[in-house]
C-alpha positions in Angstrom: -3.3 9.8 7.9 -1.2 8.5 5.0 2.6 9.0 5.4 5.4 8.1 3.0 7.4 5.0 3.8 10.9 5.5 5.2 13.6 2.9 5.9 13.0 3.3 9.7 9.5 1.7 9.1 10.9 -1.3 7.3 10.0 -4.0 9.9 6.4 -2.6 10.3 6.0 -2.4 6.5 7.2 -6.0 6.1 4.9 -7.2 8.8 1.9 -5.5 7.1 3.0 -6.8 3.7 3.2 -10.3 5.0 -0.6 -10.3 5.4 -0.8 -10.3 1.6 -1.2 -13.8 0.1 1.6 -13.3 -2.5 4.1 -11.8 0.1 4.4 -14.7 2.6 8.0 -15.7 1.6 10.7 -13.7 3.4 12.8 -13.4 0.2 9.8 -12.1 -1.7 9.1 -9.6 1.0 12.6 -8.3 1.0 12.5 -7.9 -2.8 9.3 -6.0 -2.6 10.6 -3.6 0.0 13.8 -3.1 -1.9 11.8 -2.2 -5.0 9.9 0.4 -3.1 13.1 1.8 -1.6 15.1 1.9 -4.9 12.6 2.4 -7.7 11.4 6.0 -8.1 8.2 4.8 -9.9 7.2 2.7 -6.9 5.5 4.4 -3.9 4.7 2.9 -0.5 2.5 4.7 2.1 1.7 3.8 5.6 -1.6 4.6 7.4 -1.0 6.1 10.9 -3.7 6.5 13.5 -3.0 7.6 17.1 0.7 7.2 16.7 0.3 3.6 15.5 0.9 2.4 11.9 -2.0 0.0 11.1 -2.0 -0.2 7.3 -0.2 0.3 4.1 -0.9 0.9 0.5 1.5 0.9 -2.4 2.0 0.7 -6.1 3.8 2.0 -9.1 3.5 4.7 -11.7 3.0 2.8 -15.0 3.2 6.1 -16.9 2.2 9.7 -16.4 -1.4 8.8 -16.3 -1.7 5.4 -14.7 -1.0 4.3 -11.2 -1.2 0.5 -10.5 -2.1 -0.3 -6.9 -0.1 -3.4 -5.9 -0.5 -3.7 -2.2 -3.2 -2.9 0.4 -2.9 -4.3 3.8 -4.5 -3.5 7.2 -3.5 -5.0 10.6 -6.1 -7.7 11.3 -7.1 -6.1 14.6 -8.1 -2.9 12.7 -10.0 -4.4 9.8 -13.7 -3.7 9.1 -13.2 -0.1 10.4 -12.8 1.7 7.1 -9.0 1.9 7.2 -8.6 0.4 3.7 -11.2 2.7 2.2 -9.5 5.6 3.9 -6.1 4.7 2.4 -7.6 4.3 -1.1 -9.3 7.7 -0.8 -6.1 9.4 0.5 -4.0 7.8 -2.3 -6.4 9.1 -4.9 -6.2 12.5 -3.3 -2.4 12.4 -3.5 -2.5 11.5 -7.2 -5.5 13.4 -8.4 -4.7 13.2 -12.1 -3.9 9.5 -12.1 -6.1 6.8 -13.5 -5.9 3.9 -11.0 -5.5 0.3 -12.0 -5.5 -2.2 -9.2 -3.5 -5.4 -9.6 -5.2 -8.7 -9.6 -4.3 -9.2 -5.9 -6.1 -6.1 -4.7 -8.7 -5.5 -7.4 -11.7 -7.0 -5.5 -11.2 -4.8 -2.5 -10.1 -1.7 -4.4 -13.1 -1.7 -6.6 -15.4 -1.9 -3.6 -13.9 1.4 -2.3 -15.6 3.7 -4.7 
């Protein structure tokens, strides 16, 4: 189930984001989380299964029609189980009128989810 990010999930979100190749640096992680917390155009969602948060997906509204997916991350012990594909589908369901544009960092995975 996809849930909206809240400040109380900060450590979990930062841990999941740190699996992304371009989010290894602590300062970069902190900047990314701050952007999700303060920018109304940026949206971060966590994937919850059986009371555990095991993945995240996030991005930004470029305009009224385009949503750029910037981050997709799944806990390594839950990979290859369809979690990432589930998050992509749930995100598309949340923004049914949006055209999705994955960033370079997530494009390969995102495009395999259709």
